[in-house]
C-alpha positions as CSV (number, residue, x, y, z in Angstrom):
1,M,20.8,5.6,30.0
2,I,21.7,6.6,26.4
3,V,23.4,3.2,25.8
4,A,20.3,1.3,27.0
5,S,17.9,3.4,24.9
6,T,20.1,3.0,21.9
7,L,20.1,-0.8,22.3
8,V,16.3,-0.7,22.6
9,A,16.1,1.3,19.4
10,L,18.3,-1.3,17.6
11,A,16.2,-4.1,18.9
12,M,13.0,-2.3,17.8
13,A,14.5,-1.8,14.3
14,M,15.3,-5.5,14.1
15,L,11.7,-6.3,15.1
16,V,10.4,-3.9,12.5
17,L,12.5,-5.7,9.8
18,M,11.2,-9.1,10.9
19,V,7.6,-7.9,11.0
20,R,8.0,-6.3,7.6
21,V,9.4,-9.5,6.0
22,K,6.6,-11.6,7.6
23,A,3.9,-9.1,6.5
24,S,4.9,-9.4,2.9
25,K,4.1,-13.1,2.9
26,K,0.4,-12.5,4.0
27,P,-2.3,-10.4,2.5
28,T,-2.8,-7.1,4.2
29,N,-5.9,-5.1,5.1
30,A,-6.8,-1.6,6.3
31,K,-6.8,-2.6,9.9
32,K,-3.1,-3.8,9.8
33,I,-2.1,-0.5,8.2
34,I,-4.1,1.8,10.5
35,L,-3.6,0.2,14.0
36,P,0.2,0.6,14.6
37,P,-0.1,4.4,15.0
38,F,-3.0,4.0,17.4
39,F,-1.0,1.5,19.4
40,M,2.0,3.8,19.4
41,S,-0.1,6.8,20.5
42,T,-0.3,5.4,24.0
43,G,3.3,6.4,24.4
44,A,2.2,10.0,24.5
45,L,1.2,9.3,28.1
46,M,4.9,9.8,28.9
47,F,4.3,13.6,28.6
48,I,2.1,13.5,31.7
49,F,5.4,13.4,33.6
50,P,7.5,16.7,33.5
51,Y,10.7,14.6,33.0
52,F,9.7,13.9,29.4
53,R,8.2,17.2,28.4
54,V,9.8,19.1,25.5
55,T,9.8,22.8,24.4
56,G,7.8,24.0,21.5
57,T,10.9,24.3,19.4
58,E,12.1,20.8,20.3
59,F,8.6,19.5,19.4
60,L,8.7,21.2,16.0
61,E,12.2,20.0,15.2
62,A,11.3,16.4,16.1
63,I,8.0,16.3,14.2
64,L,9.4,17.9,11.1
65,L,12.4,15.5,11.1
66,G,10.0,12.6,11.6
67,M,7.9,13.7,8.7
68,F,11.0,14.1,6.5
69,F,12.1,10.6,7.4
70,S,8.6,9.3,6.6
71,I,9.2,10.2,2.9
72,F,11.8,7.4,2.6
73,L,9.5,4.9,4.1
74,I,6.6,6.0,1.9
75,K,8.7,5.7,-1.2
76,T,9.6,2.1,-0.4
77,S,6.1,0.9,0.7
78,K,4.3,-0.4,-2.3
79,F,1.4,-2.9,-2.7
80,E,0.6,-5.5,-5.3
81,I,-2.3,-7.8,-6.1
82,K,-1.8,-11.5,-5.9
83,D,-4.7,-14.0,-6.0
84,D,-7.2,-11.2,-5.7
85,Q,-5.7,-10.0,-2.5
86,V,-3.4,-7.0,-1.6
87,Y,0.1,-7.8,-0.4
88,L,2.9,-5.4,0.7
89,K,5.6,-5.7,-1.9
90,R,9.0,-6.5,-0.6
91,S,11.6,-3.8,-1.1
92,K,15.3,-4.3,-0.6
93,A,15.7,-0.6,-0.3
94,F,13.4,-0.6,2.8
95,V,16.0,-2.6,4.8
96,F,18.8,-0.2,3.9
97,I,16.6,2.9,4.6
98,L,15.6,1.5,8.0
99,I,19.2,0.8,8.9
100,A,20.2,4.3,7.8
101,L,17.3,5.9,9.8
102,V,18.4,4.0,12.9
103,A,22.0,5.1,12.4
104,I,21.0,8.7,11.9
105,R,18.7,8.6,15.0
106,T,21.5,7.0,17.0
107,A,24.0,9.7,15.9
108,L,21.5,12.4,16.7
109,K,20.7,10.9,20.1
110,L,24.4,10.7,21.0
111,Y,25.0,14.3,19.8
112,F,22.0,15.8,21.5
113,S,22.5,13.9,24.7
114,Q,25.3,16.3,25.5
115,T,22.9,19.3,25.6
116,I,19.3,18.0,26.2
117,E,18.1,16.2,29.3
118,V,17.6,12.5,28.8
119,G,13.9,12.6,29.5
120,A,13.2,15.4,27.0
121,L,15.4,13.6,24.5
122,G,13.3,10.5,24.9
123,G,10.2,12.6,24.4
124,M,11.7,14.2,21.3
125,F,12.6,10.8,19.8
126,W,9.1,9.5,20.5
127,I,7.7,12.5,18.7
128,L,10.1,11.9,15.8
129,A,9.0,8.3,15.5
130,F,5.3,9.2,15.7
131,G,5.9,12.0,13.2
132,M,7.4,9.3,10.9
133,I,4.9,6.5,11.4
134,V,1.7,8.6,11.0
135,P,2.4,10.1,7.5
136,W,3.8,6.7,6.4
137,R,0.8,4.8,7.5
138,V,-1.6,7.4,6.1
139,A,0.2,7.2,2.7
140,M,0.1,3.3,2.9
141,Y,-3.7,3.4,3.6
142,I,-4.4,5.7,0.7
143,S,-2.2,3.5,-1.6
144,Y,-3.9,0.3,-0.2
145,K,-7.4,1.8,-0.9
146,R,-6.4,2.8,-4.4
147,I,-5.0,-0.7,-5.3
148,S,-7.8,-2.6,-3.6
149,K,-10.2,-1.0,-6.0
150,Q,-8.4,-2.8,-8.8
151,I,-9.3,-6.2,-7.4
152,P,-11.8,-7.7,-9.8
153,T,-15.2,-8.4,-8.2
154,R,-16.6,-11.8,-8.7
155,P,-20.2,-12.2,-9.8
156,I,-22.5,-13.7,-7.2
157,D,-23.3,-17.4,-8.0
158,Q,-27.0,-17.5,-8.8
159,T,-27.2,-21.3,-9.0
160,V,-28.8,-22.8,-6.0
C-alpha cells in the first residue's frame, strides 16, 4: 500500500510540473488560481470513514508542516505582465523545490508508516498537501490581484 501511494504521489508531482509549465505559456486569471484548493477539498470526504481519521496532534503536525512547505512554493510563484495580461513566471527553482518536497514527503511516509496506520497516514498526507496548497494559492491570488492592478486600462473608443 505504501509503495502504491508513493508511486501515485510521484505521478501527481509529474502532473503538477507539466501543468505548471503549460500554465506559464497562457495568461492566468483569479479562477485558475482559486479553484484547485476547492477541487482538492473534496478529498476531505475521506474523513467520513474512521480508517482515515487522525488525532488532533497528527492533524496539527500535518497542517503545520504543510504550511511550512507552502513558503517555498510561495517564494517561487511570481507573476509578470505581458501584452496587458498576467502570466505566471517560470521558475527553475520551482522544479527543484517540488522534487525536494516530494522526496521529503516520501521519506516521511516511509518513516511514519512504521508507527502510524496506513489510513491515518493517508489522511495526514492529505492534510499536509491541503495545508500547503491553500496558503500558496491565497498568496498567489493576492500577488495576482496586486500585479493585475498595474495593467494599463485602455480608453474606450468614442468613435462610432
